TISE-908870 format. One record per residue (C-alpha): x, y, z; chain; residue in one letter. Coordinates in Angstrom, 3 decimals. Example, Ala and Ser with C-alpha at 12.3 -4.5 7.8 and 13.67 -1.06 7.14 Angstrom:
BEGIN
<rec <12.300 -4.500 7.800> "A" "A">
<rec <13.670 -1.060 7.140> "A" "S">
//
This chain:
BEGIN
<rec <0.000 0.000 0.000> "A" "M">
<rec <1.301 3.423 -0.940> "A" "K">
<rec <1.556 6.299 1.526> "A" "P">
<rec <-1.633 8.081 2.549> "A" "T">
<rec <-2.998 10.861 0.392> "A" "L">
<rec <-5.869 13.298 0.480> "A" "R">
<rec <-8.079 12.920 -2.575> "A" "Y">
<rec <-9.101 15.884 -4.711> "A" "H">
<rec <-11.356 15.957 -7.756> "A" "V">
<rec <-9.127 16.236 -10.814> "A" "R">
<rec <-9.820 19.266 -12.945> "A" "S">
<rec <-10.832 18.515 -16.522> "A" "G">
<rec <-12.338 15.127 -15.642> "A" "S">
<rec <-15.393 15.064 -17.900> "A" "D">
<rec <-16.245 11.372 -17.941> "A" "M">
<rec <-19.909 10.801 -17.330> "A" "K">
<rec <-20.993 8.204 -14.787> "A" "K">
<rec <-23.625 5.494 -14.727> "A" "F">
<rec <-24.504 2.689 -12.324> "A" "F">
<rec <-25.812 -0.748 -13.251> "A" "L">
<rec <-27.839 -2.312 -10.437> "A" "V">
<rec <-30.318 -5.110 -9.805> "A" "G">
<rec <-30.676 -8.292 -7.798> "A" "C">
<rec <-27.733 -10.708 -8.175> "A" "P">
<rec <-28.297 -13.284 -10.947> "A" "R">
<rec <-30.515 -10.862 -12.884> "A" "S">
<rec <-28.142 -10.368 -15.805> "A" "G">
<rec <-26.087 -7.489 -14.432> "A" "T">
<rec <-22.784 -9.133 -15.408> "A" "T">
<rec <-24.124 -10.008 -18.858> "A" "M">
<rec <-25.073 -6.384 -19.494> "A" "V">
<rec <-21.805 -5.168 -17.956> "A" "Q">
<rec <-19.834 -7.271 -20.416> "A" "Q">
<rec <-21.997 -6.205 -23.357> "A" "A">
<rec <-21.606 -2.499 -22.570> "A" "L">
<rec <-17.887 -2.976 -21.968> "A" "N">
<rec <-17.614 -3.902 -25.648> "A" "R">
<rec <-18.621 -0.346 -26.550> "A" "H">
<rec <-15.688 1.867 -27.484> "A" "S">
<rec <-16.865 4.732 -25.242> "A" "A">
<rec <-17.675 2.751 -22.077> "A" "I">
<rec <-15.480 1.351 -19.315> "A" "A">
<rec <-16.907 -0.778 -16.476> "A" "I">
<rec <-14.470 -2.363 -13.998> "A" "P">
<rec <-15.033 -5.220 -11.585> "A" "A">
<rec <-17.561 -4.568 -8.832> "A" "E">
<rec <-16.202 -1.786 -6.633> "A" "T">
<rec <-18.841 -2.096 -3.881> "A" "K">
<rec <-18.020 1.543 -3.199> "A" "M">
<rec <-21.234 2.330 -1.343> "A" "F">
<rec <-21.694 -1.106 0.236> "A" "F">
<rec <-18.234 -1.876 1.615> "A" "S">
<rec <-16.209 1.361 1.538> "A" "F">
<rec <-17.893 4.763 1.788> "A" "F">
<rec <-18.613 5.722 5.396> "A" "G">
<rec <-17.110 2.574 6.898> "A" "H">
<rec <-14.346 2.551 9.501> "A" "S">
<rec <-10.879 3.567 8.354> "A" "R">
<rec <-9.653 0.028 8.994> "A" "K">
<rec <-12.367 -1.397 6.729> "A" "Q">
<rec <-11.641 1.235 4.079> "A" "Q">
<rec <-7.947 0.353 4.015> "A" "I">
<rec <-8.806 -3.337 3.750> "A" "R">
<rec <-11.312 -2.736 0.949> "A" "H">
<rec <-8.889 -0.465 -0.899> "A" "L">
<rec <-6.497 -3.408 -1.156> "A" "Q">
<rec <-9.222 -5.399 -2.876> "A" "R">
<rec <-10.053 -2.487 -5.187> "A" "L">
<rec <-6.439 -2.115 -6.270> "A" "N">
<rec <-6.178 -5.840 -6.962> "A" "A">
<rec <-9.485 -6.173 -8.830> "A" "D">
<rec <-9.088 -3.006 -10.909> "A" "L">
<rec <-5.341 -3.477 -11.375> "A" "N">
<rec <-4.616 0.053 -10.166> "A" "I">
<rec <-2.525 1.573 -7.356> "A" "E">
<rec <-4.592 4.014 -5.366> "A" "L">
<rec <-2.852 5.287 -2.234> "A" "P">
<rec <-4.623 5.053 1.087> "A" "A">
<rec <-6.567 8.214 2.008> "A" "P">
<rec <-5.142 10.236 4.867> "A" "E">
<rec <-8.460 10.131 6.701> "A" "R">
<rec <-11.660 8.157 6.786> "A" "R">
<rec <-13.836 8.930 3.768> "A" "I">
<rec <-17.242 9.812 5.116> "A" "V">
<rec <-18.277 13.137 3.536> "A" "S">
<rec <-19.941 13.424 0.137> "A" "V">
<rec <-17.105 15.669 -1.069> "A" "E">
<rec <-14.358 13.232 -0.089> "A" "D">
<rec <-16.358 10.316 -1.447> "A" "G">
<rec <-16.839 12.032 -4.790> "A" "R">
<rec <-13.164 12.891 -5.004> "A" "A">
<rec <-12.153 9.311 -4.233> "A" "F">
<rec <-14.590 7.926 -6.805> "A" "Y">
<rec <-13.281 10.291 -9.492> "A" "E">
<rec <-9.694 9.318 -8.727> "A" "R">
<rec <-10.562 5.626 -8.848> "A" "M">
<rec <-12.360 5.996 -12.185> "A" "A">
<rec <-9.518 7.997 -13.705> "A" "Q">
<rec <-6.880 5.520 -12.522> "A" "S">
<rec <-8.803 2.617 -14.018> "A" "Y">
<rec <-9.460 4.278 -17.362> "A" "V">
<rec <-5.842 5.391 -17.734> "A" "E">
<rec <-4.633 1.786 -17.824> "A" "R">
<rec <-7.090 0.693 -20.549> "A" "L">
<rec <-6.199 0.603 -24.255> "A" "P">
<rec <-9.460 2.386 -25.078> "A" "K">
<rec <-9.334 6.061 -25.922> "A" "R">
<rec <-12.066 8.705 -25.836> "A" "D">
<rec <-14.032 6.962 -23.087> "A" "I">
<rec <-17.198 8.948 -22.451> "A" "A">
<rec <-18.698 6.870 -19.625> "A" "Y">
<rec <-17.317 5.220 -16.520> "A" "F">
<rec <-19.846 2.615 -15.432> "A" "G">
<rec <-20.113 0.782 -12.130> "A" "E">
<rec <-21.826 -2.578 -11.614> "A" "K">
<rec <-22.487 -3.753 -8.061> "A" "T">
<rec <-25.838 -5.478 -7.363> "A" "P">
<rec <-25.725 -4.471 -3.684> "A" "E">
<rec <-25.833 -0.821 -4.730> "A" "H">
<rec <-29.530 -1.288 -5.528> "A" "T">
<rec <-30.201 -0.509 -1.875> "A" "G">
<rec <-27.889 2.511 -1.902> "A" "H">
<rec <-29.408 4.600 -4.686> "A" "L">
<rec <-30.155 7.517 -2.314> "A" "P">
<rec <-26.436 7.723 -1.384> "A" "R">
<rec <-25.398 7.443 -5.015> "A" "I">
<rec <-27.731 10.271 -5.990> "A" "R">
<rec <-26.472 12.421 -3.132> "A" "A">
<rec <-22.850 11.970 -4.177> "A" "M">
<rec <-23.208 11.897 -7.970> "A" "I">
<rec <-26.610 13.446 -8.721> "A" "P">
<rec <-25.994 13.601 -12.472> "A" "E">
<rec <-25.215 9.871 -12.759> "A" "A">
<rec <-27.540 7.727 -14.831> "A" "K">
<rec <-28.816 4.514 -13.291> "A" "I">
<rec <-29.767 1.339 -15.157> "A" "I">
<rec <-31.935 -1.057 -13.139> "A" "V">
<rec <-32.246 -4.688 -14.251> "A" "L">
<rec <-34.871 -7.159 -13.100> "A" "Y">
<rec <-35.628 -10.825 -13.804> "A" "R">
<rec <-38.185 -13.495 -12.935> "A" "D">
<rec <-37.730 -14.139 -9.204> "A" "G">
<rec <-38.197 -17.882 -9.596> "A" "R">
<rec <-35.204 -18.087 -11.934> "A" "D">
<rec <-33.232 -15.757 -9.668> "A" "V">
<rec <-33.910 -17.775 -6.508> "A" "A">
<rec <-33.049 -21.047 -8.234> "A" "S">
<rec <-29.758 -19.591 -9.489> "A" "S">
<rec <-28.852 -17.934 -6.172> "A" "L">
<rec <-29.283 -21.235 -4.342> "A" "S">
<rec <-26.291 -22.628 -6.227> "A" "R">
<rec <-23.968 -19.684 -5.561> "A" "M">
<rec <-21.118 -20.294 -3.069> "A" "P">
<rec <-21.660 -16.900 -1.446> "A" "W">
<rec <-25.411 -17.268 -0.851> "A" "M">
<rec <-27.648 -19.366 1.357> "A" "T">
<rec <-28.734 -22.721 -0.064> "A" "T">
<rec <-32.318 -22.020 1.030> "A" "S">
<rec <-34.470 -21.521 -2.062> "A" "L">
<rec <-37.185 -19.762 -0.098> "A" "H">
<rec <-34.774 -17.389 1.650> "A" "A">
<rec <-33.252 -16.481 -1.721> "A" "N">
<rec <-36.710 -15.736 -3.083> "A" "F">
<rec <-37.387 -13.408 -0.146> "A" "V">
<rec <-34.084 -11.684 -0.944> "A" "I">
<rec <-35.375 -11.230 -4.506> "A" "W">
<rec <-38.546 -9.743 -2.996> "A" "L">
<rec <-36.380 -7.268 -1.094> "A" "Y">
<rec <-34.734 -6.184 -4.348> "A" "Y">
<rec <-38.163 -6.028 -5.963> "A" "Y">
<rec <-39.120 -3.512 -3.297> "A" "G">
<rec <-36.059 -1.427 -4.127> "A" "M">
<rec <-36.934 -1.510 -7.835> "A" "V">
<rec <-40.491 -0.383 -7.100> "A" "Q">
<rec <-39.202 2.472 -4.966> "A" "R">
<rec <-36.928 3.572 -7.756> "A" "A">
<rec <-39.862 3.561 -10.174> "A" "K">
<rec <-41.881 5.740 -7.827> "A" "E">
<rec <-39.093 8.319 -7.599> "A" "S">
<rec <-39.872 9.618 -11.114> "A" "D">
<rec <-36.217 10.405 -11.825> "A" "N">
<rec <-35.370 11.044 -15.480> "A" "K">
<rec <-31.915 9.512 -15.005> "A" "N">
<rec <-33.379 6.047 -14.305> "A" "L">
<rec <-33.771 3.306 -16.925> "A" "F">
<rec <-35.427 -0.061 -16.299> "A" "F">
<rec <-34.587 -3.145 -18.334> "A" "A">
<rec <-35.977 -6.669 -18.131> "A" "R">
<rec <-33.576 -9.583 -18.467> "A" "Y">
<rec <-35.988 -11.634 -20.551> "A" "E">
<rec <-36.433 -8.793 -23.051> "A" "D">
<rec <-32.685 -8.286 -23.395> "A" "I">
<rec <-31.894 -11.927 -24.180> "A" "V">
<rec <-34.877 -12.166 -26.559> "A" "A">
<rec <-33.730 -9.186 -28.639> "A" "D">
<rec <-30.257 -7.969 -27.546> "A" "P">
<rec <-29.842 -5.524 -30.414> "A" "R">
<rec <-33.075 -3.694 -29.669> "A" "R">
<rec <-32.868 -3.675 -25.863> "A" "E">
<rec <-29.162 -2.855 -25.566> "A" "L">
<rec <-29.726 -0.218 -28.222> "A" "G">
<rec <-32.335 1.356 -25.938> "A" "R">
<rec <-29.800 1.424 -23.105> "A" "I">
<rec <-27.224 3.077 -25.362> "A" "L">
<rec <-29.752 5.719 -26.404> "A" "R">
<rec <-30.455 6.352 -22.714> "A" "F">
<rec <-26.720 7.018 -22.368> "A" "L">
<rec <-26.741 9.191 -25.508> "A" "D">
<rec <-24.262 6.878 -27.219> "A" "L">
<rec <-24.347 5.492 -30.775> "A" "P">
<rec <-25.054 1.819 -31.357> "A" "D">
<rec <-22.128 -0.497 -32.018> "A" "E">
<rec <-22.771 -4.060 -33.295> "A" "P">
<rec <-20.203 -5.616 -30.936> "A" "A">
<rec <-22.326 -4.689 -27.903> "A" "V">
<rec <-25.186 -7.052 -28.752> "A" "A">
<rec <-23.422 -9.492 -31.049> "A" "E">
<rec <-19.977 -9.892 -29.488> "A" "G">
<rec <-18.759 -12.221 -26.751> "A" "C">
<rec <-15.651 -13.222 -24.833> "A" "G">
<rec <-14.781 -9.913 -23.178> "A" "N">
<rec <-13.622 -10.621 -19.603> "A" "D">
<rec <-12.581 -7.114 -18.507> "A" "E">
<rec <-14.375 -6.442 -15.255> "A" "G">
<rec <-14.512 -10.038 -13.946> "A" "I">
<rec <-11.887 -11.052 -11.370> "A" "P">
<rec <-10.497 -14.564 -11.825> "A" "V">
<rec <-12.045 -15.734 -8.544> "A" "R">
<rec <-15.531 -14.939 -9.926> "A" "E">
<rec <-15.231 -16.683 -13.290> "A" "I">
<rec <-16.783 -19.885 -11.911> "A" "A">
<rec <-20.215 -18.273 -11.517> "A" "W">
<rec <-19.934 -15.560 -14.174> "A" "K">
<rec <-18.569 -17.492 -17.144> "A" "E">
<rec <-21.924 -17.522 -18.925> "A" "R">
<rec <-21.665 -13.741 -19.214> "A" "A">
<rec <-18.685 -14.295 -21.535> "A" "L">
<rec <-20.827 -16.238 -24.006> "A" "E">
<rec <-22.915 -14.768 -26.799> "A" "K">
<rec <-26.208 -13.502 -25.377> "A" "I">
<rec <-28.917 -16.148 -25.678> "A" "N">
<rec <-32.296 -17.181 -24.217> "A" "R">
<rec <-31.214 -20.494 -22.721> "A" "E">
<rec <-31.666 -19.402 -19.097> "A" "R">
<rec <-35.176 -17.965 -19.433> "A" "V">
<rec <-37.679 -19.937 -17.387> "A" "G">
<rec <-35.173 -22.611 -16.360> "A" "V">
<rec <-36.860 -22.817 -12.947> "A" "F">
<rec <-39.492 -25.013 -14.625> "A" "R">
<rec <-36.915 -27.775 -14.984> "A" "G">
<rec <-34.842 -26.996 -11.879> "A" "E">
<rec <-37.625 -26.769 -9.293> "A" "L">
<rec <-40.362 -29.136 -8.283> "A" "T">
<rec <-44.026 -28.166 -8.569> "A" "L">
<rec <-44.118 -28.041 -4.768> "A" "D">
<rec <-41.284 -25.496 -4.700> "A" "Q">
<rec <-42.884 -23.409 -7.452> "A" "I">
<rec <-46.201 -23.340 -5.577> "A" "E">
<rec <-44.480 -21.995 -2.472> "A" "I">
<rec <-42.556 -19.297 -4.350> "A" "L">
<rec <-45.687 -18.171 -6.159> "A" "E">
<rec <-47.570 -18.013 -2.867> "A" "R">
<rec <-44.850 -15.829 -1.377> "A" "L">
<rec <-44.445 -13.596 -4.416> "A" "G">
<rec <-47.798 -13.721 -6.200> "A" "K">
<rec <-48.252 -9.961 -6.274> "A" "Q">
<rec <-44.621 -9.160 -7.105> "A" "A">
<rec <-44.337 -11.669 -9.949> "A" "L">
<rec <-47.661 -10.600 -11.453> "A" "S">
<rec <-46.864 -6.889 -11.227> "A" "S">
<rec <-43.683 -7.452 -13.258> "A" "L">
<rec <-45.549 -9.397 -15.928> "A" "G">
<rec <-44.442 -12.917 -15.002> "A" "Y">
<rec <-47.344 -15.391 -15.329> "A" "P">
<rec <-47.943 -17.828 -12.502> "A" "L">
<rec <-47.858 -21.555 -13.152> "A" "L">
<rec <-50.029 -22.211 -10.092> "A" "T">
<rec <-52.771 -20.201 -8.512> "A" "G">
<rec <-50.445 -18.748 -5.891> "A" "G">
<rec <-52.961 -19.679 -3.194> "A" "E">
<rec <-51.257 -22.570 -1.426> "A" "R">
<rec <-51.638 -22.397 2.374> "A" "P">
<rec <-48.311 -22.205 4.223> "A" "L">
<rec <-48.013 -23.444 7.819> "A" "P">
<rec <-46.513 -21.462 10.672> "A" "L">
<rec <-43.595 -23.893 10.797> "A" "T">
<rec <-42.681 -22.826 7.259> "A" "F">
<rec <-42.324 -19.194 8.317> "A" "F">
<rec <-40.307 -20.199 11.358> "A" "M">
<rec <-37.879 -22.124 9.163> "A" "K">
<rec <-37.767 -19.225 6.672> "A" "L">
<rec <-36.960 -16.759 9.462> "A" "A">
<rec <-34.200 -19.049 10.688> "A" "Y">
<rec <-32.630 -19.349 7.218> "A" "D">
<rec <-32.796 -15.594 6.667> "A" "L">
<rec <-31.245 -14.860 10.050> "A" "S">
<rec <-28.383 -17.246 9.333> "A" "R">
<rec <-27.763 -15.501 6.034> "A" "F">
<rec <-27.965 -12.056 7.655> "A" "A">
<rec <-25.190 -13.039 10.039> "A" "L">
<rec <-22.898 -13.466 7.011> "A" "R">
<rec <-23.596 -9.948 5.750> "A" "V">
<rec <-21.343 -7.222 7.211> "A" "P">
<rec <-23.401 -5.669 10.001> "A" "C">
<rec <-22.265 -2.127 9.191> "A" "C">
<rec <-23.229 -2.495 5.522> "A" "S">
<rec <-26.656 -3.838 6.398> "A" "L">
<rec <-27.393 -1.109 8.932> "A" "M">
<rec <-26.195 1.678 6.647> "A" "R">
<rec <-28.329 0.397 3.786> "A" "E">
<rec <-31.416 0.232 5.975> "A" "T">
<rec <-30.897 3.668 7.482> "A" "L">
<rec <-30.092 5.236 4.102> "A" "A">
<rec <-33.358 4.016 2.646> "A" "N">
<rec <-35.456 4.992 5.652> "A" "L">
<rec <-33.917 8.476 5.709> "A" "A">
<rec <-33.773 9.273 2.019> "A" "C">
<rec <-36.769 7.662 0.337> "A" "W">
<rec <-40.265 9.115 0.553> "A" "P">
<rec <-42.954 6.879 2.068> "A" "R">
<rec <-40.444 4.198 3.027> "A" "P">
<rec <-42.928 1.728 4.384> "A" "A">
<rec <-45.108 1.762 1.273> "A" "A">
<rec <-42.624 0.077 -1.011> "A" "A">
<rec <-40.938 -2.265 1.426> "A" "L">
<rec <-41.353 -5.879 0.316> "A" "P">
<rec <-43.537 -7.609 2.865> "A" "T">
<rec <-45.308 -10.924 3.093> "A" "L">
<rec <-49.049 -10.392 2.808> "A" "D">
<rec <-50.608 -10.207 6.299> "A" "F">
<rec <-53.383 -12.526 5.203> "A" "Q">
<rec <-50.718 -15.028 4.118> "A" "L">
<rec <-49.262 -14.931 7.621> "A" "W">
<rec <-52.676 -14.913 9.318> "A" "K">
<rec <-53.816 -17.974 7.355> "A" "S">
<rec <-50.931 -19.984 8.828> "A" "S">
<rec <-52.026 -19.426 12.412> "A" "L">
<rec <-54.055 -22.082 14.220> "A" "P">
<rec <-57.763 -21.405 14.589> "A" "A">
//
């Protein structure tokens, strides 16, 4: 680690910024890799800037900076003080972006993009620090997401807990929609893989960039994926295809599908995903007890500071916070109680 340094915003830095967010396993890496094939876009590995760095303890910031330098292949010096103010955070982010872009062979980069799924819950902080940034929000069928998450080494193996996590992200997406911000763009995974040229073209127009065939038709770009993550992100290096749409039908049992559709009937329907069952299956109290246990075990693996900061940021910065929070229908809970 290099000596400490106070960060300042570099004069003349005119790169625009955008953030790519959405629940993990919703196609964020696929879109990251596609956009990275554009000559005017640069998106590094996940920085987790707002989840694991900004506002954390100085010790945690130093530790995370080591990961940033390794993943982005840059050499940022340690800041001389804890980065907690919006001004210092903005300066650090600008320096990080500039350092990353300077090592790339691309020239005339117009946009520095950032892709971290966990930032979906930190949009208020992102807007406070970089109000002009554009934000692309991806979403995908929660049944496919939960099935995929259950096989990830960094997630719980509980299918139902993973579906509730998708419901949490669904709540964040709905909040973002209600904010009526012109710098927000929503894209559906299933639409992108069905017609990559059209849907990625829409994203490029949102960014005011010309279309380039390599974005939708190319493959194989691995810039932005650390070696340790290749095992679960290798499909993003393939040519975009529809093979993973609706795979839950073959991966889950009818019993599992019934439970997921009971938990997320309203959410799935509101996003245009048809139910295979009626979504009316009664769930016993013991099910919710087991679900709470699985979620609590997973929560213990999430950095406490990150979780608390995300919760407080959303409660403080979003209007009508309770309205959009993903909750299990009270009648669903009530129906599980003994008469």
